[in-house]
Legacy VTK file of the C-alpha trace (Angstrom):
# vtk DataFile Version 3.0
C-alpha trace
ASCII
DATASET POLYDATA
POINTS 227 float
0.104 0.312 0.239
1.455 3.396 -0.843
0.120 6.602 0.928
0.344 10.152 0.739
0.379 12.045 4.028
-0.187 15.764 4.370
0.491 17.683 7.735
-0.347 21.405 8.275
-2.132 21.619 11.432
0.624 23.121 13.225
4.028 24.752 12.617
4.812 23.529 9.357
3.180 21.988 6.020
4.490 18.824 4.979
3.612 15.987 3.096
5.572 12.690 2.206
4.735 9.558 0.350
5.307 6.164 2.144
5.182 2.168 1.247
3.702 0.124 3.601
6.482 -1.978 5.683
9.599 0.847 4.138
12.028 2.510 6.648
12.288 5.710 4.190
9.576 7.652 2.434
9.521 7.742 -1.391
9.539 11.380 -1.225
9.419 13.851 1.316
9.105 17.913 2.196
8.688 19.863 5.311
8.668 23.326 5.626
8.440 25.376 8.964
5.945 27.850 8.587
3.321 29.447 11.400
0.967 31.243 8.427
0.734 30.729 4.765
0.117 26.577 4.320
-3.043 27.470 2.177
-0.551 29.129 -0.282
2.792 26.815 0.401
0.350 23.357 0.645
-0.851 22.260 -3.235
3.002 23.294 -4.698
4.664 21.341 -1.940
2.253 18.397 -2.622
2.751 18.568 -6.111
6.396 18.627 -5.655
6.452 15.759 -3.517
4.236 13.486 -6.140
6.550 14.397 -9.260
9.648 12.749 -7.617
7.092 9.364 -7.045
6.648 7.498 -10.070
3.124 6.500 -10.962
2.471 10.214 -9.633
-1.141 10.275 -7.616
-2.135 7.269 -9.792
-0.020 5.176 -7.671
-1.396 6.421 -4.687
-3.766 3.744 -2.450
-4.775 5.865 0.536
-4.439 10.008 1.617
-3.639 10.514 5.222
-3.875 14.068 7.208
-3.425 15.283 10.701
-6.935 16.520 11.912
-6.013 18.198 15.793
-5.563 19.878 17.457
-4.212 22.509 15.817
-4.667 25.792 14.016
-8.340 26.422 12.792
-6.857 27.709 9.324
-4.414 25.020 9.109
-6.649 22.450 9.750
-9.319 23.371 7.279
-6.395 23.587 4.399
-5.032 20.077 5.110
-8.072 18.062 5.558
-9.414 20.103 2.251
-6.666 19.078 0.318
-6.884 15.237 1.537
-10.551 15.095 0.916
-10.196 16.521 -2.803
-6.938 14.262 -3.399
-8.744 10.933 -2.337
-12.109 11.738 -4.323
-10.114 12.636 -7.428
-7.944 9.095 -7.429
-10.899 6.880 -5.524
-9.281 5.812 -2.925
-9.705 6.270 1.066
-8.416 9.400 3.066
-8.186 8.871 7.150
-7.617 11.143 9.669
-4.650 11.104 12.621
-4.493 13.398 15.365
-1.557 15.662 15.773
-1.101 13.841 19.379
-0.642 10.630 18.196
1.285 10.947 15.655
3.845 12.936 18.408
3.894 10.476 20.699
3.995 7.249 17.844
7.997 7.329 17.795
7.862 6.746 21.432
5.524 3.813 21.995
7.538 0.211 22.643
10.756 2.400 23.144
9.890 4.210 26.683
9.686 1.251 29.100
8.406 1.545 32.445
7.220 5.469 31.450
4.578 7.131 30.439
4.472 9.000 26.761
3.220 11.853 27.168
2.541 14.197 24.481
2.123 18.057 24.671
1.176 21.045 22.114
0.896 24.422 23.085
-3.085 25.608 22.575
-1.689 29.363 23.715
-3.060 31.637 26.819
-1.292 28.696 29.227
-3.442 26.186 27.940
-2.332 22.644 26.259
-3.743 20.154 24.041
-2.368 16.791 25.963
-2.430 13.371 25.402
-0.790 9.964 27.138
-0.088 6.767 26.954
1.404 3.894 28.628
4.902 2.467 27.097
2.941 -0.271 25.070
0.859 2.503 23.592
-2.128 2.190 25.723
-4.318 5.419 26.385
-3.979 6.898 29.713
-5.025 10.392 29.379
-7.666 11.007 26.504
-6.599 13.770 24.663
-8.120 16.703 26.003
-7.493 21.143 26.429
-6.014 21.694 30.211
-3.328 23.508 31.661
0.104 22.697 32.241
-0.433 22.094 35.797
-3.765 19.616 35.315
-1.439 18.359 32.381
1.238 17.197 34.749
-1.102 16.112 37.973
-3.412 13.886 35.198
-0.069 11.994 34.893
-0.206 9.965 37.831
3.096 8.657 39.650
5.001 8.745 36.315
7.773 8.585 35.275
7.107 10.422 32.287
8.696 11.456 28.533
7.227 14.530 26.745
6.981 15.499 23.580
5.831 18.890 21.755
5.817 22.187 21.638
4.691 22.293 24.997
6.502 19.575 26.720
8.530 21.561 28.990
6.139 23.546 30.194
4.151 20.496 31.688
7.789 19.094 32.674
8.378 22.062 35.014
4.897 21.605 36.553
5.554 18.017 36.795
8.793 18.511 38.431
7.014 20.656 40.962
5.405 18.371 42.446
8.245 15.829 42.362
7.472 13.750 39.087
10.393 11.964 37.378
9.840 14.216 33.656
12.212 14.125 30.495
11.299 16.577 27.838
12.408 14.698 24.850
11.436 16.774 21.815
10.212 19.872 21.917
9.107 19.760 17.758
6.351 22.298 17.016
4.496 20.074 14.676
4.786 15.845 14.039
7.329 13.916 11.669
5.108 13.736 8.654
6.793 10.183 8.472
4.817 9.180 11.434
1.436 10.755 10.067
1.583 8.374 6.827
2.617 4.979 9.162
-0.351 6.045 11.376
-2.305 6.678 7.914
-1.272 3.196 6.858
-3.389 1.246 9.482
-5.744 3.700 10.428
-9.374 1.988 9.824
-11.439 4.755 7.502
-14.405 3.994 9.109
-13.255 4.979 12.315
-10.514 7.582 11.797
-12.528 10.101 8.977
-10.893 13.128 7.388
-12.755 15.281 9.862
-10.956 18.817 11.849
-10.859 18.002 15.486
-11.421 21.227 17.374
-11.056 21.322 21.094
-12.282 24.537 21.459
-14.374 27.101 18.996
-12.427 29.138 16.707
-11.146 32.315 17.799
-13.971 34.526 15.664
-16.609 36.963 16.735
-20.236 36.748 13.981
-20.081 40.463 12.607
-23.238 42.213 13.559
-22.816 45.646 12.020
-24.972 46.679 9.225
-25.928 43.259 8.941
-29.112 43.077 6.916
-32.484 42.030 9.174
-34.205 38.170 7.956
-37.516 38.412 6.603
LINES 1 228
227 0 1 2 3 4 5 6 7 8 9 10 11 12 13 14 15 16 17 18 19 20 21 22 23 24 25 26 27 28 29 30 31 32 33 34 35 36 37 38 39 40 41 42 43 44 45 46 47 48 49 50 51 52 53 54 55 56 57 58 59 60 61 62 63 64 65 66 67 68 69 70 71 72 73 74 75 76 77 78 79 80 81 82 83 84 85 86 87 88 89 90 91 92 93 94 95 96 97 98 99 100 101 102 103 104 105 106 107 108 109 110 111 112 113 114 115 116 117 118 119 120 121 122 123 124 125 126 127 128 129 130 131 132 133 134 135 136 137 138 139 140 141 142 143 144 145 146 147 148 149 150 151 152 153 154 155 156 157 158 159 160 161 162 163 164 165 166 167 168 169 170 171 172 173 174 175 176 177 178 179 180 181 182 183 184 185 186 187 188 189 190 191 192 193 194 195 196 197 198 199 200 201 202 203 204 205 206 207 208 209 210 211 212 213 214 215 216 217 218 219 220 221 222 223 224 225 226
């Protein structure tokens, strides 16, 4: 099976093509960026697909990060994944950003909790914790740094993600053994692809996952009255 993976949820615009069972991608491009995903994504995907023999016709599946993350970034990535899947007649699946961040540690941190913590701004964090074997301990949620640390339990814990140091500071304050292993602002798109290969299209739809309402305010001024 060959999959195209897309990530625009956080601080990067990324895509890769991966064959099931392969250790390296057939093609990959990752650009760090906070804004501008809408303009950058389709040219980036085109460059990645031009480097793959068979192009879009060779794909069996599309995976995309569905959040939590930037409201605009999520919509850009999900829309692109859906459009490509529809045009190619193949399934599209969604992968959460926290799962993609935590996945590289599963099976590699024996005896430790694996926690992914991403900055949700305003003292909040998107947080999820797993056992070393990948069993969910703390479900995906948006909480304060302190509440994230307290949700870990007795630890010890290995943390990844852009808010990992902030959560680690709270963990240290309550006496937990906490290690910060990676403070990347976005997941590695290869892990988005690997999780996408094993995802069930029926239970992992390419639908944005928002843990809070978008920061927009309806415009009331100059609004025409409804009849």
